[in-house]
N, C-alpha and C positions, 0 to 999 in steps of 0.2 A: 439549646439549639446552635449549632454552628454555622448552618446555612438555611436560609428561609427563602422559599420561592413565593414571592408576593405579588398577587395580581390585583390590579385596581389601586396601585400605590399612590396615585395623585388624587384620589377622592378623600373624604373627610375621614373615613375610618381607616382605609389604607395609609394615610398620612399618620395617624395616630400610631399605627403598628410600626411604621418608619422611624418613629421618634422613640420607641421602646424596645425594638427588637435588633440585635446585632447580626450582622452577616446577611442582610437582607439583600437579594437580587430581584430585580423587578422587570421582566421583559416589557419591551414596548409592544404596540399593536402591530408594528411590522414584524415583530418576532412570534407572537401569540395573539391572534385576533378571535376572540370568543365568537363572533358571528360566522367565523368560517374555520373553527377548529377542527381538528382531526387527531386521532390518537397518535399518529406517527409525529406531528408538530409538537405535541405535549412531551412525548418520551425524548425526542431530539433535544428539548429545552432542558429536561429533567437530566438527561445524560451529561449535558454541558455544566449544570450548576451543582449536581449531586446534592440536591436538599434535603434536609432531615424532616421538612414539613412543607405542605403546600397550604398557605392562607390565601383563599379566595375572596377578595374583597370586590371584585369587579361585578358590575350588574347594570341591568336596564332598570333605572329608578323613576323615570319619568311616568309617573301613575296614569295620568290622563292620557298621553301620547300612546300608552299600551293598547288604550281601547281601540285605536286606529291601526295598529301595527302589532298585533297579538302574535303573528308568525314571528316576527323579529325578536320580540320579548321573550318568546319561548326558546329560541335558539340561545340566547345569551344567559338568560336566568335558569333555563332548563337543560336542554341538551348539552350545552357547554359544560355544565356542572357534572352531568354524568360523565362526561369523557374525563374530565380533570380526575374525578374520585376513582375511577377505574385505572387511570395510570397510576395513581397514588398507591392504589392497592397492588397493582402489578409489580411496582418497587418497593413494597412493604414499608411505606410511610405514612403518617397521619395525613388526613385532609380536612381542612376546616372550611366552611362555607357559611353564610348567613341568609337568613329567611326572614320573614315578616309576620307581625300580627294580622296582616291582610289576607292570610290564608282563612281567617274565619269570618263568619258572616255577621257577627256582631250582636245576634239575637240572645246570647246567653245572659242570664242574670247573675252571673259570678265571673270570676277570672277563669281565663282558659288555661287548661292544664294540657301537657305534652300528648295525652292520650285522648283528648277530645277529638272528634272527627272534624277535620276541616271542610269547610264549605264557601270557597271564595267567591265574591260577589262582584269582581272586576277582573279584568285580563291580566293585570300586574300580579294579583294574588295567584291567579292560575297558573302563571308561568313560574313563580317562585315555588308553589307547591310541587310542580313538576320537577324543579331542581332537588327539592327535598326528597322526593320519591326515588329519584335516580341515584342521588348520593348515598342514601341509607340501603341501598342495595349491596354497598361494600362496607366490610365491619370495620375499617380503620377510618371511617368519616365522622366527623363531629359537625352535626347541623345545628346551628344557633340561631334560634327565632328571636328577633329583637323588634323594637318599635320606635318610631318617631325620632329618627337619629339626628342628633345636633351637634354642633362644634362651634368653636370661637374662630376657625380657620377657613370654613368654606360656606358657601351660600346653603342657607337652611333657614327654616321657619323663623327661628328668633332673629336672625340678621335681616330677615326680609321685614319683620315688624319693626325693627329699629329704623330701617331704611324708609319705610312707608311712614312711619311717625314723623320722620322729619320733613315729610312733605304734606302731610295732611293734618288737620284738626281733630279728626275722629276716625277710627277704624271700626268696620263690622267684622266679627269673627264668630265662627259657628261655636256653639256651646253644648251641642248634642252628641258630639263624638268624644269618647273617653278613651284613654290610652295612658301609656307610661312613657313620658319624654325620657329619652337616653342619650347619654353623652359619650362621643367617639373614643375618648381617652379611658372613660371607666369601663367601656365596654371591651376595649383592647386589653386593658388589665386583667379583666375577669377571664376573657379568653386565653390569655398566657397562662392564668392559674390552672385553668382547664386542662391545657395541654401538659403543663407539669404533672397534673394528677392522672394523666392517661384517660381521661373522660372520652367516650365514644358515644355515638347516638345522637338522640334529639334532646336540646336543653333550651329551656326559656331563659334569657338573659336580659335585664333592663334595670335601670335605675328604680330605687323603691319610691313609692308614691304614684298617684296617678292624677290626671288633670284632664280638663277639656282643652281644646285649641284655644278658647277664649281665656282659660284661667292661665295658661302658659303665656298667651301674649300680654295679659294684664300685668302678671308678676315680672315679666321682661322689661315693659316699659317702666314700671315702678321702680326697679332696680337700676335702670339706665337713666333715672331722674327725668323722665319725658312726661309731659303733662297731657298727652294727646287721649282724648276720650276712647275707650274701647268699649264698644256696644255689643252685647251677646245676640246672636241670631240663630235660628235654626237652619238646619242643612238645606231644608226646602227653599230658603232664600238665596241660596249660594249655588248658582248653576254650573255644574262641571260635568265633564263627559264620564267620568268612572265614580261610581258610587262608592262611598266609604262605610265600613261598619260603624254601627253607633257605639258598640262596647267591644273594644279590643284589648282590654287590659289582659296581661299574661300573668298566669301564676308563676312564682319563682320558688315554690318549695322544692322541687328536684335540684336546683342549683344549689340550695342550702344543704340538702340531704347529701350532695356529693362533695362537700366540703368548701365549695366557692364561696368566698366572703360575699356578704350583702353588699351590693354597690350603694353608694351615697344616694341620699334623697336628691330628686331631679332639682329641688329648689336649691340645696347647698351647692351643687356643682354650677347650676344657673349663676348663682351669685359669684362664684368664683370665675366664671366665664365672660360676665359682661364686661368687665375693665378691659379684657383683651379685644372685645368687639369695638368698644367706645374709642380705642386707641387709633382705630382704623379711620374714624371719621373726625379727628382733631387735626 
């Protein structure tokens, strides 16, 4: 890659790409606002940058807020993705965008495969599914479904747990939602490999291993050396606007079949990440 047009460069996944990819150009919202995107605005930026690939890490990620603003979430996570994919196709370059395990309803008794029919149960999942469908109309698109993205650099679940543990003697965390915690740097590495292999279409990518939010919180605080008690509770005791799937574990076989190396276990990367987070609070 000699020039990469990276959208959402300030987020946790975009920042990971910024650390790993050379020749990154990241337009600001004033240059390319996904909520008000047009084909002309995208092509104008592309003609200025002349990228070899577009990587879209920009997204509406506020799951609960999307319940009250589904139209806005659909613009950013859906319509804008379609415009970007079409522009990339018009210029004959690859387009990468990221979707979510929340396109599934969580009722499966096994890990979800790429070919399983989506059935999102919240507005956020519906908006991301719309983006998938629009992107996949174009043959140069790579749509990566991932889950529970974490990092040592940005606000996320594991950082929130550490912050709350510093303020409280006990935390209550749901234990009946299961997924694959995934770390931004590992996901960026796998995506770069996929681009090098000219992978297109829909692929599930996540760290190996699965966990409940309770298990992720407990492991996080143990590695951080914090004695705060973590109590498992059912989702029914945690009132939030958007329902979450109970089982959103992604099947990773296609990633392996395509020659993309298995990502480390979430526990291994979590152990490597915790010292970075703890330095922020010293």
